[in-house]
N, C-alpha and C positions, 0 to 999 in steps of 0.2 A: 437421505442417502449420503453417506460420508464422502463418496467420490465426487459429488456435485455440490458440496457444502462450501460456501465461500470461506468459511472459517478453517478449512483444511490447508489452505495455502493462500495467504493474502499478503499484500505488501504495503499496508498502511496508507493506501491511496485515498480511501473514503472514510476511514474511521476517525471521526473528530476527537474522540476521547484520547487519542495518542498525541494530541497537540493542544494541551491546555494553555490558557493564558496565565501569565504570572501576575503578581500584584500590581505591576506597572502597565499591564495591558499588552505585553509582548507575548507572542506565540512561541511556545517552547517546542522544539522539534526533535530533541534527542531520542525520545521513545519511538517516534515514527521512523527515524533513521535506523534504530536498532531492529525494529520489526522488519523493515524493508531489507536490511542486510541479511537477516536470518532467512528471509524468503529467497534471496539471491543464492545463498548457500544451498538451500533446498533444491533450487533449480539445477545447480551444479551436480548435486548428488543424484537427482533423477537422471540427468544426462549421462552420468557415469554408469548408472544401472542399465540404461538402455544400451550404451556402447558395449557393455560387458555381458549382455544377454540376460541380465537378471529380470528386467522388465521388457515387455514387448509392446510395440505399437503405442508410442507416447500420446498419439491423438485420442486414444481411448481413455486417458485419464488427465491430460493437460489440455485445458480449454481456456483460452484467453477471453475474458469478457470485459466490457466497458465498466468503469466504476464511476459513480456519481454521488456527490453529497448534495442534499437539498436542505435548505433552511428557510425560515420565514422570520420576519421582523427585522427592523433596521439594525439592531445590535448584532443579531446573528449573521446578517448579510455582511456587515463590516468585519466580523470575526472571520468569516469564510474567505473574504478577500485578503485579510492579513495572513491567514493560514497559507493560502496559495503563495503569496509573496515570500513568506518565510521559507517554505519548502523549496522554492526556486533556487535557494542558496546551495542545495544539494543536487549533485548530478543524478542521484537516484530518482528524483522527481522532475527531471528536465522535460519530460513529455506531457506533463499536466497542462490542462487548459482551464481557464476560468471563464 
């Protein structure tokens, strides 16, 4: 069901592929920021549609759900911690927990 598919509106909170490591082991966050910014614009658009009567009852299609990334192995755990620390540099990810 497209209305309940996480892929229809996500903010790069749990998608590890948006934060690759560079050759020096640094976590790159520009793609995650780009995805999150696009999601924020989508939220503004949906709010405009509700305000202008295009869409009714936003609770019928906007449902906040927790996001979680799970990894295993020492290297992956270290990456997840570095990813979290790198994303904390952006206010878009300020609410994340590790």
